[in-house]
Structures are given as C-alpha cells and as structure tokens.
C-alpha positions in Angstrom: -116.7 106.2 103.0 -118.9 104.6 100.3 -122.6 105.2 99.9 -123.2 101.6 101.0 -121.2 102.2 104.2 -123.2 105.4 105.0 -126.6 103.6 104.9 -128.7 103.4 108.0 -128.5 99.9 109.5 -131.7 98.4 110.8 -132.5 95.0 112.2 -136.1 94.0 112.0 -137.3 91.4 114.6 -140.9 92.0 113.8 -143.3 90.2 111.5 -146.6 90.6 109.6 -147.6 94.3 109.1 -146.6 97.2 111.2 -142.9 96.4 111.9 -142.2 95.3 108.3 -144.0 98.4 107.0 -141.8 100.6 109.1 -138.6 99.0 108.0 -139.7 98.8 104.4 -140.2 102.6 104.5 -136.7 102.9 105.8 -135.5 100.5 103.0 -137.1 102.8 100.4 -135.3 105.7 102.0 -132.0 104.0 101.6 -131.5 101.9 104.8 -129.9 98.5 104.9 -132.5 96.3 106.6 -131.9 92.8 107.9 -135.0 90.7 108.7 -134.6 88.1 111.5 -137.1 85.4 110.5 -138.4 82.2 111.9 -136.2 79.4 110.4 -139.1 77.4 109.1 -141.9 79.7 108.0 -140.3 83.1 108.0 -142.3 86.3 108.1 -146.0 85.7 108.4 -146.5 87.6 105.1 -144.6 85.1 103.0 -147.6 82.8 102.6 -150.5 84.2 100.4 -153.9 84.8 101.8 -156.8 83.3 99.8 -156.7 84.7 96.3 -154.0 87.4 96.8 -150.8 85.5 96.0 -148.3 86.8 93.4 -146.0 84.2 91.9 -146.8 82.0 94.8 -146.0 84.4 97.7 -148.1 86.8 99.6 -148.8 90.3 98.2 -147.7 91.8 101.5 -144.4 89.9 101.4 -143.7 91.5 98.0 -144.9 95.0 99.1 -143.2 95.1 102.5 -140.0 92.9 102.2 -138.7 93.9 98.8 -135.1 95.3 99.2 -134.5 93.7 102.6 -132.1 90.8 103.5 -133.1 87.7 105.3 -131.5 85.7 108.2 -133.4 82.6 109.2 -133.0 81.8 112.9 -134.4 79.5 115.5 -134.9 81.6 118.6 -134.5 78.5 120.7 -131.0 77.9 119.4 -128.1 78.2 121.7 -126.8 80.8 119.3 -129.8 83.1 119.8 -128.4 85.3 122.6 -125.1 85.8 120.6 -127.1 86.7 117.5 -129.3 89.2 119.3 -126.2 90.9 120.9 -124.3 91.0 117.6 -127.4 92.4 115.7 -127.8 95.1 118.3 -124.1 96.0 118.1 -124.2 96.2 114.3 -127.4 98.2 114.0 -128.2 101.8 114.3 -131.8 100.8 115.1 -133.7 97.7 115.8 -137.5 97.2 115.4 -139.2 94.7 117.7 -142.9 93.9 117.1 -144.2 92.1 120.1 -145.6 92.7 123.5 -143.1 94.0 126.0 -143.4 90.9 128.2 -142.8 88.6 125.2 -139.7 90.6 124.2 -138.2 90.1 127.7 -139.0 86.4 127.6 -137.2 86.0 124.3 -134.2 88.1 125.3 -134.8 90.9 122.8 -135.8 93.6 125.2 -134.3 97.0 125.5 -132.2 96.4 128.6 -130.6 93.3 127.0 -129.8 95.0 123.6 -128.5 98.2 124.9 -125.8 96.3 126.8 -124.4 95.4 123.3 -124.8 98.9 121.9 -125.0 101.9 124.3 -126.2 104.2 121.5 -128.8 101.8 120.1 -132.2 103.1 118.9 -134.8 100.5 120.0 -138.2 100.8 118.5 -140.9 98.7 120.2 -144.1 98.3 118.2 -147.0 96.8 120.1 -150.7 96.7 119.9 -151.5 98.8 122.9 -148.2 100.2 124.0 -146.3 99.5 127.2 -148.5 101.3 129.7 -152.1 100.9 130.8 -154.5 98.0 131.4 -154.6 96.9 127.8 -150.9 96.6 127.3 -150.8 92.8 127.4 -153.8 92.3 125.1 -153.2 90.3 121.9 -153.6 92.6 118.9 -154.7 91.3 115.5 -155.5 93.5 112.5 -158.9 95.1 112.9 -159.0 94.5 116.7 -156.9 97.7 117.0 -159.3 99.8 114.9 -162.3 98.3 116.8 -160.8 99.4 120.1 -160.3 102.9 118.6 -163.8 103.4 117.4 -162.9 103.3 113.7 -164.8 100.2 112.4 -168.2 101.3 110.9 -171.1 99.2 112.2 -174.8 99.1 111.7 -176.8 97.9 114.7 -178.1 94.4 114.1 -176.1 93.8 110.9 -172.4 94.8 111.2 -170.9 92.3 108.9 -171.7 93.8 105.5 -170.2 97.1 106.7 -166.8 95.6 107.7 -166.6 93.6 104.5 -167.0 96.5 102.1 -163.4 97.4 101.3 -162.5 98.1 104.9 -158.7 98.4 105.5 -157.3 98.6 109.0 -155.8 101.9 109.9 -153.9 101.5 113.2 -151.4 98.8 112.0 -150.6 100.7 108.9 -150.3 104.1 110.5 -148.4 102.6 113.4 -145.7 101.5 110.9 -145.5 105.0 109.5 -145.1 106.5 112.9 -142.4 103.9 113.8 -140.3 104.8 110.8 -140.7 108.5 111.7 -139.7 107.8 115.3 -136.5 106.0 114.2 -135.5 108.8 111.9 -136.2 111.4 114.6 -134.1 109.4 117.1 -131.3 109.2 114.5 -131.3 113.0 114.3 -131.1 113.3 118.1 -128.2 110.9 118.1 -126.4 112.8 115.3 -126.9 116.0 117.4 -125.2 114.6 120.5 -127.5 112.1 122.2 -125.0 109.7 123.9 -127.4 107.1 125.4 -129.5 104.4 123.9 -133.1 105.5 123.0 -136.2 103.6 123.6 -139.2 104.3 121.3 -142.6 102.9 122.0 -145.2 102.9 119.2 -148.8 101.9 120.0 -150.9 100.7 117.1 -154.0 101.6 119.1 -152.8 105.1 119.7 -152.0 105.4 116.0 -155.5 104.4 115.2 -156.8 106.9 117.8 -154.6 109.6 116.3 -156.3 109.0 112.9 -159.4 110.6 114.4 -157.3 113.7 115.3 -160.0 116.2 114.3 -162.6 114.4 116.5 -160.1 114.0 119.3 -159.4 117.7 119.3 -163.1 118.7 119.4 -164.1 115.9 121.8 -161.2 116.8 124.2 -162.3 120.4 124.3 -166.0 120.6 123.7 -167.3 117.1 124.0 -168.5 117.1 120.4 -167.3 115.3 117.3 -165.9 117.2 114.4 -168.4 117.9 111.6 -169.0 115.4 108.8 -168.0 116.3 105.2 -171.5 115.5 104.1 -172.7 118.4 106.2 -170.5 121.1 104.7 -173.1 122.3 102.2 -173.6 123.2 98.5 -170.1 124.6 98.0 -168.3 121.5 99.1 -170.3 118.7 97.7 -170.7 116.0 95.1 -172.6 116.6 91.8 -173.4 114.4 88.8 -172.4 115.3 85.3 -174.2 114.7 82.0 -172.4 111.3 81.5 -173.4 110.1 85.1 -170.0 110.7 86.5 -169.6 112.3 89.9 -167.4 115.3 90.8 -166.5 116.9 94.1 -166.6 120.6 93.9 -165.0 122.8 96.6 -165.2 126.5 95.7 -165.5 127.5 99.4 -163.2 130.6 99.4 -164.7 133.8 98.0 -162.4 134.1 95.0 -163.0 130.4 94.1 -166.7 130.9 94.4 -166.7 134.0 92.2 -164.8 132.1 89.5 -167.1 129.1 89.9 -170.2 131.3 89.4 -168.7 132.6 86.1 -167.9 129.1 84.9 -171.4 127.7 85.7 -173.2 130.8 84.6 -174.9 131.3 87.9 -176.7 134.6 88.7 -174.4 137.5 89.4 -175.8 138.2 92.8 -174.7 134.7 93.9 -171.1 135.9 94.1 -171.8 138.0 97.1 -174.1 135.5 98.8 -172.4 134.0 101.9 -170.3 134.8 104.9 -166.6 134.5 104.5 -165.7 136.5 107.6 -164.9 133.6 109.9 -162.6 130.9 108.4 -162.4 132.6 105.1 -164.7 129.9 103.7 -168.4 129.6 103.1 -169.5 126.0 102.5 -173.1 126.8 101.6 -174.5 125.0 104.6 -178.0 125.5 105.8 -181.5 125.6 104.3 -180.9 129.1 102.9 -178.6 127.5 100.3 -180.9 124.7 99.3 -181.9 126.5 96.1 -178.3 127.0 95.3 -177.5 123.2 95.5 -180.5 122.6 93.1 -179.3 125.1 90.6 -175.6 123.9 90.7 -176.9 120.3 90.2 -178.9 121.3 87.2 -176.0 123.2 85.7 -173.5 120.3 86.2 -175.9 118.0 84.4 -175.4 120.1 81.2 -171.9 118.9 80.5 -169.8 115.7 80.7 -167.0 115.1 83.1 -164.5 115.5 80.2 -166.1 118.9 79.4 -166.1 120.2 82.9 -162.5 119.3 83.9 -160.7 121.7 81.6 -163.0 124.5 82.5 -162.4 124.1 86.3 -158.7 123.6 85.7 -158.4 126.8 83.7 -160.3 128.8 86.3 -158.2 127.2 89.1 -161.2 126.0 91.0 -160.8 123.1 93.4 -162.5 120.0 91.9 -162.0 116.3 91.8 -163.6 113.6 89.6 -164.7 110.7 91.7 -162.2 108.1 90.5 -161.9 104.4 91.3 -158.6 103.2 92.6 -158.0 101.5 89.3 -158.6 104.8 87.4 -156.3 106.7 89.7 -153.5 104.1 89.2 -153.9 104.1 85.5 -153.8 107.9 85.2 -150.9 109.6 83.5 -150.2 111.4 86.7 -149.6 108.1 88.5 -147.2 107.0 85.7 -145.2 110.2 85.7 -144.8 110.2 89.5 -144.0 106.5 89.8 -146.7 105.5 92.2 -145.5 101.9 91.6 -141.9 101.0 91.9 -140.2 98.2 90.0 -138.9 95.1 91.6 -139.0 91.4 90.7 -140.3 88.1 92.2 -139.6 84.6 91.0 -137.4 86.0 88.3 -140.3 88.0 86.8 -140.9 91.8 86.9 -143.1 93.0 89.7 -144.2 96.3 91.2 -144.7 97.6 94.7 -146.1 100.9 96.0 -143.4 103.6 96.2 -143.0 106.1 99.1 -144.4 109.5 98.2 -141.0 111.1 98.8 -138.4 112.2 96.2 -134.9 113.5 96.6 -133.1 115.9 94.3 -130.6 118.7 94.2 -133.4 121.0 93.1 -137.1 120.9 92.0 -136.1 119.9 88.5 -134.1 116.8 89.4 -136.6 114.7 91.4 -138.2 111.8 89.7 -139.5 108.3 90.3 -137.5 106.0 92.4 -135.4 103.3 90.8 -135.9 99.5 91.1 -135.8 97.7 94.5 -134.2 94.4 95.0 -136.7 91.5 95.1 -138.0 90.3 98.5 -135.5 87.8 99.9 -135.9 84.0 99.9 -136.1 82.8 103.5 -132.5 82.7 104.8 -131.1 83.9 101.5 -128.5 86.0 103.2 -127.6 83.8 106.2 -123.9 83.4 105.5 -123.2 87.0 104.5 -125.1 88.5 107.5 -123.5 86.2 110.0 -120.1 87.3 108.6 -121.1 91.0 108.8 -122.2 90.6 112.4 -118.8 89.1 113.2 -120.2 85.7 114.2 -118.9 83.5 111.5 -117.2 81.0 111.3 -118.1 79.9 114.9 -121.8 80.5 114.3 -123.1 79.0 111.1 -126.3 79.1 109.1 -127.0 75.6 110.3 -126.2 76.2 114.0 -128.6 79.2 114.3 -131.4 76.8 113.2 -130.8 74.0 115.7 -132.8 74.0 118.9 -130.8 74.1 122.1 
C-alpha cells in the first residue's frame, strides 16, 4: 500500500475557524482533507477582512486551508444526500461545525452518516456543545470567550481593552481539541472499536479549560489561582541598561545561588528564602522588597546583549521581552521552521507550521516541507466525485443545482 493510500481520510463540513483549524492540523500531520464548501462563496475565510488580505484572499484561508482539496456543493441540490452518504463512506472521520439541530436539518447528523459508515468517526464542533441550556445559542468569535470570563474589561470603558491585540481563545483551542479527539478516536478504532464514534467539542468548554489553573482552585477552594505579577522578586520583570525588559525566574535554590553569583549580590542572599514547600521561592512579600530594589539596580548596569550570555552560561531561566516580530525573525524561529512554505496565486507564501516533528531519531527531525496551496473553490470537484464513487451519474454541475 502506498503512502498516499495510508493517509487518514477526513471530510470537513465546517467553515470559518474551529473546524478548518482542526482539519488543517490533521492536514499538516499527513491527512487527506476534503473541504465541502458552499458552491458560491465557499468557506467564510476565503474573503479577506479589512486590511488583512494576501494576494486577494483572506489570511485565514491561506493559513487554514492550505493543503486541503475543495468540493463546491449546493446543500439544496438533489444530489446532497448522496454526497453526504458517499463522503461518510469514504472518510475515516468527518468534522461538522454547526449546532446539532442545524446538522440534523441539513441531513449531516451522526445518525444519518453512520448508516453509510458503521465505523465512522464523527466530530461535532459547536459553540456550546450538545447539552445544557446554551446549546442552541449562536456562537461568534469572542462571544465564546465572553461567556467563559476571558475577555478583559474595565468598568465604564471596555472597548479599548478588547481592541488591544485580543485574540479569541475558545475557537482556536476548540480546533486543537477537535484534532486531538479525532486522533484519539482513530487509535481506539485501530485497537478494536467496532462501532462509529461520536465526538462532541464545545468551544465554550475549550475556552473554560484555558483557565484550568483557576478552575482547579475555584472548584476546590473558591479562590482564583495567583497572578504572575504577585510572584515576587525572583520571578519578575527588570529593565536593562538599554531600556529592554527581561523576565528573570531563578526561583529554585540552585538557580538562585547561581543568579546571586552572576549579579554579584551579597553572599547571605543565597540562603535567604524558604524552598521547603514547592521547591521554589519566588521572593514574595514585603521582606523581599529590598531584594527587588537591589536586583533592579544591578540589572541596570548591563545591556540586554550583555546579560543574555551570562544567564545562558549559568543556566538561569530568563527571557528577553520580545515582540512577535522579533520572535519570528530570530534564528531559532528560522532553524525550527515556525513558518512553512506554500504558495498562493502562483507566488510563494508562508503559513504557521505545527510544532511537531517526526524522525527516526532526535538527529533526523527538521522543518516540515512545503504544503500545497489553498484550493480554488471547487478546484477538485471532478476528482473528488470520482473518488467518492459518484461520477459519472453525479457531476460537478449537478451538485450545484438547487432541487
């Protein structure tokens, strides 16, 4: 069997963000993904938002649909039920990104599809899941995060907060969990699961999970988890001589001793603190205020470029406060292939790469190779209908005609 034949087969009935993100992750990990798209306007990501277009298409279309194949279909066509059944029969997994009631109305629900494939993996992604009083609410981007208590607000003037670089968490993390769920279900099937599997992924619950530290403490003590800003002098931000900012984290005792040596702090500082609990002392509390002042004064004596090799040589946890642009332009990003090559409109393009590498050993991993460009709407109509066993009776034209 060829490598192409061994690929995971996935049919994506979703649009916009979470579902396409899930199937794109599977594409990057080697899956053959077919996107079922609206015959006129396709995936909602195809059109660019204001100011973010790349070669005339949306940045999210480039990022989330590169490597997939496109079949453009009218869900009101008389061929639609045949196509849904054939897609289910062909696929290892399908991803449906709509409310459960809408999926049933459109004939792409679990009960309908598993009749065509008794071992199908059906992943339903919805805003609020298929249980509870919110299950039929319409979800849209930040509405998910707002329901989950993630959007930062200031009483009386919330708009500036939500406009400062805020990126929705639930829809993105929900896509990651959906891809994980599909792969876990594949493993279960390979180990003997004989029946179809229904997977439900709630974007709201994904957003809630993002607060896992707070959920753990709230669920057990009624309190939120601590804020990083409250950790103290040994896990804090400091300015350098060239007005750059560094995060320093010598909380463990051996790190702290090395840190005292590098900065030239008084010798008795090395034994100041209590490491008996978690193994860390963050320097929290008024008794460490003098320590913060002294560290800040020492850090002001050298530039960022001077401090970095000193902390690196001493193996002390540190991080320069980089912008996203600086992180992307770093040599480390280039070596690891943070961006993956593809193309759009006949021109070279790049998309974020999954942070996973495969290799026979730890010496053979490397950046992922190029991805195929995002498909034109309906680009693969004929070949997909043939693969699904529908051609020649069902044609690219007939699947677009309303019944």
